[in-house]
C-alpha positions in Angstrom: -24.6 22.6 -21.4 -21.6 22.2 -19.1 -20.7 18.5 -18.8 -20.9 18.5 -15.0 -24.3 20.3 -14.9 -25.6 17.8 -17.4 -24.3 14.9 -15.5 -25.8 16.1 -12.3 -29.2 16.6 -13.9 -29.1 13.1 -15.3 -28.1 11.4 -12.1 -29.9 13.1 -9.3 -32.8 15.7 -9.5 -31.7 19.1 -8.1 -34.0 19.1 -5.1 -33.1 15.5 -4.2 -29.4 16.3 -4.4 -29.8 19.4 -2.2 -31.7 17.4 0.4 -29.0 14.7 0.4 -26.2 17.2 0.7 -27.9 19.0 3.6 -28.5 15.7 5.3 -24.9 14.8 4.7 -23.7 18.0 6.2 -25.6 17.5 9.4 -24.4 13.9 9.7 -20.8 14.9 9.0 -21.0 17.7 11.5 -22.0 15.1 14.2 -19.3 12.7 13.0 -16.6 15.4 13.0 -17.5 16.4 16.6 -17.2 12.9 17.8 -13.9 12.4 16.0 -12.4 15.4 17.8 -12.6 13.5 21.1 -11.6 10.1 19.6 -8.6 11.5 17.8 -7.4 13.3 20.9 -7.7 10.2 23.0 -6.2 8.0 20.3 -3.1 10.2 19.7 -2.5 11.0 23.4 -2.4 7.3 24.2 0.1 6.6 21.4 3.6 6.9 22.8 5.1 7.3 19.3 3.6 10.8 18.9 5.7 12.2 21.8 8.8 11.0 20.0 8.1 12.7 16.7 10.6 15.3 15.5 10.5 18.0 12.9 12.6 16.0 10.5 9.9 13.4 10.4 7.1 15.8 9.4 7.4 15.2 5.7 7.1 11.5 6.1 4.1 11.9 8.4 2.3 14.2 5.8 3.2 11.8 3.0 1.8 8.8 4.9 -1.5 10.5 5.6 -1.8 11.9 2.1 -1.3 8.4 0.6 -3.9 7.0 3.0 -6.4 9.7 1.9 -5.7 9.2 -1.8 -6.6 5.5 -1.4 -9.8 6.4 0.5 -10.8 9.0 -2.2 -10.0 6.7 -5.1 -12.0 3.9 -3.6 -15.0 6.1 -2.9 -14.8 7.6 -6.4 -15.3 4.2 -7.9 -18.9 3.9 -6.5 -21.3 4.4 -9.4 -24.6 6.2 -9.8 -26.5 8.0 -7.1 -24.7 6.0 -4.5 -21.8 8.4 -5.1 -23.3 10.9 -2.6 -23.6 8.2 0.0 -20.0 7.0 -0.6 -18.9 10.6 -0.3 -20.0 10.6 3.4 -17.8 7.7 4.3 -15.0 9.1 2.1 -15.0 12.5 3.8 -15.3 11.0 7.3 -12.3 8.8 6.7 -10.2 11.6 5.1 -11.0 14.2 7.8 -10.3 11.7 10.5 -6.8 11.3 9.1 -6.3 15.0 8.7 -7.2 15.6 12.3 -4.6 12.9 13.3 -2.1 14.5 11.0 -2.6 17.9 12.6 -2.1 16.4 16.1 1.1 14.6 14.9 2.5 17.9 13.5 1.9 19.6 16.8 3.9 16.8 18.5 6.7 17.2 16.1 6.9 20.9 17.1 6.7 19.9 20.8 3.3 21.5 21.1 1.4 18.4 22.2 0.3 20.1 25.5 -1.1 23.0 23.4 -3.4 21.0 21.1 -7.1 20.8 21.9 -10.3 20.2 20.0 -10.5 23.8 18.9 -7.2 23.7 17.2 -7.9 20.4 15.6 -10.8 21.8 13.8 -9.7 25.5 13.4 -6.6 24.5 11.5 -8.5 22.6 8.8 -11.1 25.5 8.6 -8.2 28.0 8.2 -6.8 25.9 5.4 -10.1 26.0 3.6 -10.1 29.8 3.8 -12.3 30.4 6.9 -11.0 33.0 9.4 -10.7 31.3 12.8 -8.4 34.0 14.3 -5.6 31.5 14.6 -3.1 34.3 13.9 -4.1 35.9 17.2 -3.3 32.9 19.3 -0.2 31.7 17.4 2.7 31.1 19.7 0.5 31.4 22.8 2.0 29.6 25.9 0.9 26.0 26.6 -2.4 26.1 28.6 -3.3 29.5 27.4 -5.9 28.5 25.0 -9.3 27.9 26.6 -11.4 25.3 24.8 -14.8 26.3 23.5 -18.0 25.0 24.9 -19.4 21.8 23.2 -22.1 23.8 21.5 -19.6 26.1 19.8 -17.4 23.1 18.9 -20.4 21.5 17.3 -21.0 24.6 15.3 -17.4 24.6 14.1 -17.7 20.9 13.2 -20.8 21.7 11.1 -19.1 24.6 9.5 -16.2 22.3 8.5 -18.7 19.9 7.1 -20.4 22.6 5.1 -17.1 23.9 3.6 -16.0 20.4 2.7 -19.3 19.3 1.2 -19.6 22.5 -0.8 -16.2 22.0 -2.2 -16.7 18.3 -2.7 -20.1 18.4 -4.4 -18.9 19.5 -7.8 -15.8 17.4 -7.4 -17.9 14.3 -6.6 -19.3 14.4 -10.1 -16.0 13.2 -11.5 -16.9 9.9 -9.8 -19.0 9.3 -13.0 -16.0 9.6 -15.3 -14.6 6.0 -15.7 -11.1 5.5 -14.3 -10.2 9.2 -14.5 -12.7 10.0 -11.8 -10.9 8.0 -9.2 -7.6 9.6 -10.2 -8.9 13.1 -10.0 -10.6 12.6 -6.7 -7.4 11.1 -5.2 -5.3 14.1 -6.5 -7.8 16.6 -5.2 -7.9 14.9 -1.7 -4.1 14.9 -1.6 -4.1 18.6 -2.4 -6.5 19.4 0.5 -4.4 17.3 2.9 -1.3 19.3 1.9 -3.1 22.6 2.5 -4.1 21.5 6.0 -0.5 20.3 6.8 0.8 23.6 5.6 -1.6 25.5 7.9 -0.6 23.3 10.8 3.1 23.8 10.2 2.7 27.6 9.9 0.7 27.6 13.1 3.0 25.5 15.3 6.3 26.8 13.9 7.2 29.9 15.9 9.4 31.1 13.1 6.6 31.2 10.6 3.7 33.7 10.2 0.3 32.3 9.7 -1.8 34.0 7.0 -5.3 33.4 5.8 -5.6 32.1 2.3 -8.6 33.1 0.1 -11.2 30.4 -0.5 
């Protein structure tokens, strides 16, 4: 039997695991929706963002990637069935940083007036392989993007939660590998943060063409 399948069957019964994951998805969707507003308010009120330039983008990405690696490594150290619970706090913290990073990259490309809640969540979805039609609104003039109704934004937030949890569920099993589990989770989280930063750069840079990557 595959190690990860065996580990899952020993730790949490399948039905219980599925119930926990579905509950986690719903809670994360609500959390992501709330973070859209809080991140916008937080970043708009930070004068540093308006002064960001393109030559600072690499440092911005590196800083958020390091923060997320620390969060992931810490959560991966939680043993037993508490790993699923820890995963909620891990994902919430990581995604919050990724939303901030997306906003900061927009500022570096002088697109702060363009960024809204739709873009904050569509860019991570695009990075995860979900077609959000970003290519159709790339390079649109400031003020030309109409923000979706709250109900649709909530659906997008839940979709993001679903994509992340589905991809994290198997990865979360490495939490039960002593020491190596923390390292693997940290590296995987860093990789996801890089994918989102790439999607943001390709969207906000008028000289680049945004393409959808396969899941």
